[in-house]
C-alpha positions in Angstrom: 93.9 89.1 82.3 90.4 89.6 83.7 88.0 92.5 83.5 89.4 96.0 84.2 87.1 98.7 85.6 88.5 102.0 86.6 92.0 100.5 86.3 91.1 97.9 88.9 91.1 94.1 88.2 87.5 93.3 89.1 87.9 89.6 89.7 91.0 90.2 92.0 89.0 92.8 93.9 86.1 90.4 94.4 88.5 87.6 95.4 90.2 89.9 98.0 86.8 90.9 99.5 85.8 87.2 99.7 89.1 86.4 101.5 88.6 89.2 103.9 85.0 88.2 104.5 86.2 84.7 105.3 89.1 85.8 107.5 88.4 89.3 109.0 91.1 88.8 111.6 93.7 88.9 108.8 93.0 92.7 108.2 95.8 94.6 109.9 94.3 97.0 112.5 97.5 98.7 113.4 99.8 101.1 111.4 103.3 102.4 112.2 105.1 105.5 111.2 108.3 107.2 112.4 109.5 110.8 112.2 113.2 111.7 112.2 114.2 115.3 112.6 116.8 116.4 110.0 117.6 120.1 110.6 115.8 123.3 111.4 112.0 122.8 111.1 112.4 119.9 108.7 112.3 116.1 109.1 111.5 112.9 107.4 108.6 110.5 108.0 109.2 106.8 107.4 106.3 104.4 106.7 107.1 100.9 105.7 109.8 101.1 102.9 108.9 104.7 101.9 109.5 108.1 103.3 108.6 111.8 102.7 109.8 115.1 103.9 107.8 117.5 106.2 109.0 121.0 106.2 107.6 123.7 108.4 110.3 126.2 107.6 109.7 129.5 105.9 111.9 130.7 102.9 113.2 134.3 102.6 110.0 135.4 100.7 107.9 134.5 103.8 106.3 131.4 102.2 106.5 127.9 103.6 109.4 126.1 102.0 107.8 122.7 101.9 104.6 120.9 102.8 103.6 121.1 106.4 102.2 118.2 108.5 98.8 119.8 108.5 98.9 119.9 104.6 99.8 116.3 104.5 96.8 115.5 106.7 94.5 117.4 104.3 96.1 115.5 101.3 95.7 112.2 103.1 92.0 112.9 103.5 91.7 113.8 99.8 93.5 110.6 98.8 91.4 108.4 101.1 88.1 109.9 99.8 89.2 109.7 96.2 90.5 106.2 96.3 87.6 105.1 98.4 85.2 106.5 95.8 87.0 104.5 93.1 86.9 101.4 95.3 83.1 101.8 95.9 82.3 102.6 92.3 84.3 99.6 91.0 82.6 97.3 93.6 79.3 98.5 92.3 80.2 98.3 88.6 80.2 102.1 87.9 82.8 103.3 85.4 84.6 106.5 86.3 86.2 108.5 83.5 87.6 111.2 85.7 87.7 112.1 89.4 89.2 114.9 91.5 88.6 115.7 95.1 89.2 119.4 96.1 89.8 120.2 99.7 89.9 123.3 101.8 91.0 123.2 105.4 90.1 126.2 107.6 92.5 126.4 110.6 91.0 127.5 113.9 93.9 129.4 115.4 97.5 128.7 114.2 98.8 131.2 116.6 98.4 128.6 119.3 101.0 126.3 117.5 103.4 129.3 117.3 103.1 129.9 121.1 101.3 133.2 120.7 98.2 132.1 122.5 94.6 133.1 121.8 91.4 131.2 121.9 90.6 127.9 120.1 93.0 125.3 118.9 95.8 125.0 116.2 94.0 122.3 114.1 91.4 122.4 111.4 88.0 123.7 112.5 86.4 122.8 109.2 87.3 120.9 106.1 85.4 121.1 102.9 85.8 118.2 100.5 84.1 118.3 97.1 84.3 115.6 94.5 84.2 116.4 90.8 83.2 113.2 88.9 82.7 112.3 85.3 81.1 108.8 85.3 78.6 106.5 83.6 76.0 107.0 86.3 73.2 109.3 87.3 73.4 111.9 90.0 71.5 109.8 92.6 74.0 106.9 92.1 77.0 109.1 92.4 75.6 110.9 95.5 75.0 107.5 97.1 78.6 106.4 96.3 80.0 109.7 97.7 77.9 109.4 100.9 79.1 105.8 101.5 82.7 106.8 100.7 82.7 109.7 103.2 80.9 107.7 105.9 83.4 104.8 105.6 86.6 106.8 105.0 89.3 105.7 107.6 91.0 109.1 107.4 87.7 110.9 107.4 86.6 109.1 110.5 89.9 110.0 112.1 89.2 113.6 111.4 85.7 113.7 112.8 85.9 111.3 115.8 87.8 111.7 119.0 91.1 109.7 118.9 92.9 108.8 122.1 96.4 110.2 121.7 98.9 108.7 124.2 102.0 110.8 123.9 105.1 109.6 125.7 108.7 110.8 125.8 112.0 109.0 126.5 115.5 110.3 126.8 117.9 108.3 124.7 121.3 108.6 123.2 124.0 106.7 121.4 123.3 103.7 119.1 119.5 104.4 118.9 120.0 107.6 116.9 122.3 105.9 114.4 119.5 103.7 113.2 118.0 104.8 109.9 115.9 102.4 107.9 117.2 101.8 104.4 114.9 102.2 101.4 114.5 98.4 101.2 113.9 97.7 104.9 110.3 97.2 106.0 109.9 97.2 109.8 107.2 94.6 110.6 106.9 94.9 114.4 108.2 96.9 117.3 111.8 96.2 118.2 111.9 96.5 122.0 111.4 100.2 122.6 112.3 101.4 119.1 109.4 103.1 117.3 108.9 100.3 114.7 
């Protein structure tokens, strides 16, 4: 076993980076996900061989019953920033003892999503992300790592840059809706009209 830094095998990380540098075309530039409605305002998202529930329903107390898609988006940003920070710190030889990324998303106008109109849009108008770090490095080094992490975050860039959304709809019935990937199935490519 080689050197561990921040729980990451440093030699393996360096080897991976060298392989990617030598063969950049091998980096997968596409991702796939599938959503399957279950009941009410609840459904399941399938990504590779894993899945998670998204629940927009409200329980009798008036609270949201589960995590909404908008909350998952906020969590995905936090995870991307946090893991990106660990990646960048490890690459630069900085030991991290503890890290937490706290996020607050301020929604512009959720009434639009509910069909109740108004100005603005139903997405986040501002997201505040703050990293709390305990590390073997000075403030300047940590700030530089955080700046690099935010600038190169795939999810962060998805939040702040326009993304072309091509939304299509198809009317289907029968066998197509009987397909549900098992926990051990990993779709690798599109199957002729099926999501992935």
